[in-house]
Every structure is written in structure tokens, then in C-alpha cells.
C-alpha positions, 0 to 999 in steps of 0.5 A: 500500500502506498503512503497516501493509502495508509494515511487515508485508512488510518485517518479514516479509522479516526474519523469513524471513531469520532463519528461513533463518539458523536453518535453515542453522545447524541443517543445518550442526550436524546434518551436523557431528554425523553426521561426528563420530558417523562418526569415532567409529565409525571410530575404534572399528572401527580400535581393534577391528581393531588389537587383533585384529591384535595378538592374532593376532601374539601367537598366531603368536609363541606358535605358533612358540615352545615347543610347551608354549605351544599354550594361549596360542596358542589363547587369543590366536586366540580373542580375535582371533576375537571381536574380528574378529566385533565389527568393523563392528557398531554403530548408525552410519548409515554402517556399510554403507561397511564391507561389504568390510572386514566380509567380510575380518574375517569371513574372519579369524574363520573362519580363526581358528576353523579354526586353533583346531580344528586345534590342538585336534585335533593340536597336535604335528603339524608339518603342522598347525602349518604350516597354522595358521601359514598361516591366521595369516598370512592373518589378519594380511594381511586385518587389515592391509588392514582397518586401512589402509582404516579409516585412509583412511575416517577421513581422508576423514571428517575432510576431509568434516567440514572441508568441511561446517564451511567451507560452514556458516560461509560460508552462515551468514556470508552469511545474517547479512550479508544479515540485517544489511543487510536490517535496516538497509534496513528501519530506514532505510525505516521511519524515512523512512516514519514520522519524516519525516511526523511532522516535517512534522506537528510543523512544522504544530503549531508553526505552529498554536502560533505562531497561523499557522493559514493554514499547511497540512501537505502531504497525501501519503505513506501512507494513514494519514499522508495521512488524519492530515494531512487531519484536521490541516488541517481542525482548523487551518482550524477553529481559524483560523475560531474564532480570528478569531471570538474575536478579533472577539468579544474586540475587541468586548467590550473596546470595550464594557468600556472604554466601560463603565469610562469611563462608570463612571469618569465617573459616579464622578467626577461623583458625587464632584465633585457631592458635594464642590462641592455644599456650596461652591455652596450657601454661594455661592448663599445668601450671594449672595442674602443680599448682594443682599437686604442691598443692596436692603432697606437705606437708601442708604449704610448702613454695616452693610448694606455691611459685611454685603454685603462679608462675604458677598462674601468668603465667596463668594470663599473658597468659589469658590477652594475649588471651584477647588482641588477642580477643580485637584486632580482635573486633577492626577490625569490628569498623568503625572508625567514632567516634569523628571525628574532624579536627586536625594537623597531624604534631602536632600528629607526634611530640607527637608520636615521642617525646613519643617514644624517651622517651622509654628506649627500643629504646633510642639506635636508632634515631627517626627523624621528618621532616615536610613540612613548610608553608603548612597546614597539617590538616586532619579530623578524630579521632586523637586517632585512627590515633595516634594508627596507627602512634604508631604501624608503628613507633614501628614496624619500630624501632623493625626492625632496629638494635641497635645503627645504627637504624634510623626511619624517620617520615615525612609529606607533602601536596600533592594536596588535600591530606596530606601524612605521611611516616615512613621510616626505615633502618632496615631489609626490606621485600621481595616482597611476604611479601609486598603483604601480610603485611596487612593481619590478622595474617600475621607476617614475624618476622621482629623485633628483639623481639618476633613476635606479633599476626599479627593484628597490621597492619591489624587494622591500614589498617582498621582505615586508610580506615575508614577515606577515606585514603590509606596506602601502604608498599614498600621495596627495598628488604631484608636488605634495609629498609621499607617504609610505606605511609599514605594518608589522605584527607586534611581538607576541600578538596573535596576528 
């Protein structure tokens, strides 16, 4: 049976039980209503017969008193007669149970008519009064019997109503208990039918989320969940194939991307090296030819030729050292910067660098200011020589960008949460926005300084050193002619950055 069919059957059983409970309630209430109506009917008849009996007793009292009270006797007998006639008359379905009592009340009414007629014909005759008195005694006997029977009927009706009420309570209690137990059983069974398969599907979804595509959901249970489990397993299989295909494609594309990046890096580096080394090599080759020509064309031991050749060789030597410096700087870009790391004071290092620069003859016409935050430890963890190289490079670049006499470079350091921040600020030529975007790229130089442009590798090497220490370096400038600002951020020693 399908899950839908099971739901319909079990919920149908609950509906039937609720219908039975409602039917039992209606049956019990209808029976109680009948008993209540019958009791009211019986009480009304009892009231009527007791009133008729009371009127009859008064009539007998008037009859046995002074003869002048005959009219009162007749009036009481008339009242008793009317009440006797109204006994047992009603809409109750149980009225037939008063057949015998109705006959007695009719006899009493007939006797009342007879007594009334005799009193009206000859009220003073003793024989008549005696006959009337006999009729009244017979009426009182019949009415007493009717009243006793009415009391018995009322008691039996009360017993029947009590029994009906108890039966109704037991039937409704049993059906209610059965409905509750049935509802609990249906709830538990539907929970097992729905929640357990959903838990298995949820576990399967978790496996797919965790990339465990080989896991499958067990195909069992009702038809709907079996179909759903089968479709889920098919989807998981397709996802597994797709994932493997994507992994293979991603791995292949990653290899191609790495290969392309390496080729691009090699091409970029080769272009930069060719560009930077081309000028020294041209000078070397030109002066080599010149020195060879001077030696070949000059007379023996010509001092001037020897001097020219020596000068050319010196130029060749200087340009060769320049080529060597370029290659050494390129090699330094590949170093990790993790050797010989230890805690050191960045404030002390800044004092050493600024003191050393102030002693250089070239920059004595410019001011170098030092500002350190007081009361905060400015200790960092790293290679002090490499950080010193970075600070020297930034400071010298800043001095070269400032004009003589008015030039000013400020070196300051402070603690910012878990970082130590050092900045080098100058009032020199500044940088345009496009220069700031490329300032840390290899071989890039914007000829900021007043001296000859360098190789364009100093800031790239500084950037690599700071990043190898887990730090950051950034450049900013308000524009050309408005100075520049370089900020270094390094993790403070002992900070969990």
C-alpha cells in the first residue's frame, strides 16, 4: 500500500471513531431528554391528581358540615371533576403507561358528576347525602391509588434516567479512550512512516554536502519514499560523475594557468632584465672595442693610448658590477625572508637608520626627523637586517625626492592594536595616482629623485621582505608636488596576528 493509502485508512479509522463518539453522545442526550420530558409529565399528572384529591376532601368536609354549605360542596366536586378529566392528557410519548390510572380518574369524574346531580336534585335528603358521601369516598380511594402509582412511575423514571446517564458516560468514556489511543497509534505510525525516511534522506544530503557522493540512501519503505530515494541516488551518482569531471577539468586548467603565469612571469622578467642590462652591455661592448682599437692603432708604449685603454677598462668594470647588482637584486626577490628571525625594537632600528643617514654628506642639506610613540612597546619579530634594508631604501628614496635645503623626511612609529606601524613621510615631489598603483612593481621607476633613476627593484624587494614577515606596506600621495607617504605594518611581538 502506498503512503497516501495508509494515511487515508488510518485517518479514516479516526474519523469513524469520532463519528461513533458523536453518535453515542447524541443517543445518550436524546434518551436523557425523553426521561426528563417523562418526569415532567409525571410530575404534572401527580400535581393534577393531588389537587383533585384535595378538592374532593374539601367537598366531603363541606358535605358533612352545615347543610347551608351544599354550594361549596358542589363547587369543590366540580373542580375535582375537571381536574380528574385533565389527568393523563398531554403530548408525552409515554402517556399510554397511564391507561389504568386514566380509567380510575375517569371513574372519579363520573362519580363526581353523579354526586353533583344528586345534590342538585335533593340536597336535604339524608339518603342522598349518604350516597354522595359514598361516591366521595370512592373518589378519594381511586385518587389515592392514582397518586401512589404516579409516585412509583416517577421513581422508576428517575432510576431509568440514572441508568441511561451511567451507560452514556461509560460508552462515551470508552469511545474517547479508544479515540485517544487510536490517535496516538496513528501519530506514532505516521511519524515512523514519514520522519524516519526523511532522516535517512537528510543523512544522504549531508553526505552529498560533505562531497561523499559514493554514499547511497537505502531504497525501501513506501512507494513514494522508495521512488524519492531512487531519484536521490541517481542525482548523487550524477553529481559524483560531474564532480570528478570538474575536478579533472579544474586540475587541468590550473596546470595550464600556472604554466601560463610562469611563462608570463618569465617573459616579464626577461623583458625587464633585457631592458635594464641592455644599456650596461652596450657601454661594455663599445668601450671594449674602443680599448682594443686604442691598443692596436697606437705606437708601442704610448702613454695616452694606455691611459685611454685603462679608462675604458674601468668603465667596463663599473658597468659589469652594475649588471651584477641588477642580477643580485632580482635573486633577492625569490628569498623568503625567514632567516634569523628574532624579536627586536623597531624604534631602536629607526634611530640607527636615521642617525646613519644624517651622517651622509649627500643629504646633510635636508632634515631627517624621528618621532616615536612613548610608553608603548614597539617590538616586532623578524630579521632586523632585512627590515633595516627596507627602512634604508624608503628613507633614501624619500630624501632623493625632496629638494635641497627645504627637504624634510619624517620617520615615525606607533602601536596600533596588535600591530606596530612605521611611516616615512616626505615633502618632496609626490606621485600621481597611476604611479601609486604601480610603485611596487619590478622595474617600475617614475624618476622621482633628483639623481639618476635606479633599476626599479628597490621597492619591489622591500614589498617582498615586508610580506615575508606577515606585514603590509602601502604608498599614498596627495598628488604631484605634495609629498609621499609610505606605511609599514608589522605584527607586534607576541600578538596573535
